[in-house]
Steps between C-alpha positions, in 0.01 A plus 500: 500500500275428800490636850450320831137527476492329157441826309723687250748752610361754462140382505411662170600487136744773380743559215862403511620858476366860477692792367546830682572681180332836553554787738157424662589146560841581630362769740245247631745230600800688627296625792611274815155464635369385160792264454399326832137470356649330194697268729208405726275394222758256378396274790131518403242744392397756763244763579566855575402427862747217528785711352428785730519258802835348377653826439355680795359795281161657484262324269426826301887544444546126375194540270666803333829314451319199369307711244829646378638149439179391326498806273866426424420135399695353787203372693174345402184379663530121501177412665222649713269391783171638664546623860151599617396748229831591369723342252853442625786496247815282517799644314802324347790576280471508128847333458716293718816685381496875453747589224647850568565739226723775660480714186133550585576644852331842535711791566623510860423147571750255637543142362457212751820405654439128600829465674446795716141382575626143599744654741248732655244232567731211603465404874843570657701180591224277391632141522271401206683729269667326208728686274806479267719720310708403199681672221570389137653670209251415233366648162174701514322225293593233738372725795164542325470121441589437854256756652210357279537176706517717824159658405346155465633415853349822637164419338517149658550671834196699471294173436623308790228372735406747776548399858688598817488855653804653345501684169832462316655713253701384192750739329699434206727735318793505249691825469815642370782554753854657505665175614859440376564273202793276458698563186441261202732197488758570236514232224849418413591527133626170336853641474504574864384148603769340283762723664379404851518129413846538354621664823421192707800262552466172298472278793203703635298456170513122524 
């Protein structure tokens, strides 16, 4: 997928997925600031200076968090350039989608709650907000099959051409509820069906 400037989104090669399957990796990505860094470099590769400007943080602070993500295998140097006598590094993600393994959460750490994060960051009463809420009584296997397609749609969203001034969020979730369930429709036995037919007057059966 290509962006408005004719380049890839993001502008570097990366794997389809990367697993956060160790306590070190989970500890690295559950930090809110580091999560923002990982989001920003989905647009394009960025330097520590650019990330510091975007996040309004000191460069030294951002450099520390970038190093944590690099050591955890979540960020990588995707290219460099010479600026005067110094080499400037551009960082990008190692995988387009991070696959969380909550069993690897270190003690005391809290798993990301994407629904809560979406509610917290959404602009109140924004007219551009699009949402829908549906319920369906389905088997777990059907749910997994359906959400596999949702994952593909979410990946497509991250690859859309970059343009405009607004950053939109995309949230998708499927979750168990305590919604009431209608009773199963009783299937009448053959004897009961015959008895019901016999009870209808002859002229109504013509």
